[in-house]
C-alpha positions in Angstrom: -26.8 14.8 -13.1 -23.6 15.3 -11.0 -20.3 13.6 -11.9 -19.1 12.1 -8.6 -15.4 11.4 -9.1 -14.5 11.4 -5.4 -12.9 8.1 -4.4 -14.8 6.4 -1.6 -13.2 6.1 1.8 -11.6 2.7 2.6 -13.5 0.5 5.0 -11.1 -1.0 7.5 -13.7 -2.1 10.0 -13.4 -5.7 8.9 -9.6 -5.8 9.6 -7.7 -6.5 12.8 -7.1 -3.2 14.6 -3.4 -3.4 14.0 -3.8 -4.2 10.3 -4.2 -0.5 9.3 -2.3 1.9 7.1 0.9 2.9 8.9 4.4 4.2 8.4 6.6 1.2 7.9 10.1 0.5 6.7 10.5 -1.2 3.2 12.0 -4.7 3.6 14.0 -4.2 0.5 15.5 -0.7 0.6 14.6 0.4 4.2 12.9 3.6 3.0 10.0 4.7 5.2 6.6 4.6 3.4 2.9 4.4 4.2 1.9 0.8 4.2 -1.7 -0.2 3.5 -1.6 -3.1 6.0 0.3 -6.2 7.1 0.7 -7.6 3.5 2.3 -4.4 2.2 6.0 -4.4 3.1 7.6 -3.1 0.0 7.5 0.6 -1.0 6.0 1.6 -4.4 9.5 2.0 -5.9 10.6 -1.5 -5.0 7.2 -3.0 -5.9 7.4 -1.5 -9.4 11.0 -2.7 -9.8 10.0 -6.2 -8.7 7.0 -6.4 -11.1 9.0 -5.0 -14.1 11.8 -7.6 -13.5 9.2 -10.4 -13.5 7.9 -9.3 -16.9 11.4 -9.6 -18.5 
């Protein structure tokens, strides 16, 4: 039996053609990052900062 650990490719066929991964500017710190779509406007650093401050 083979151990298939490869992550499957994302299926973006159901999304609007402009709602794709793209280089965007973070709304918080203005750093350029690769966004996963329209709803992703904070870079990973700002998202982790935001979620850790909510836990406090």
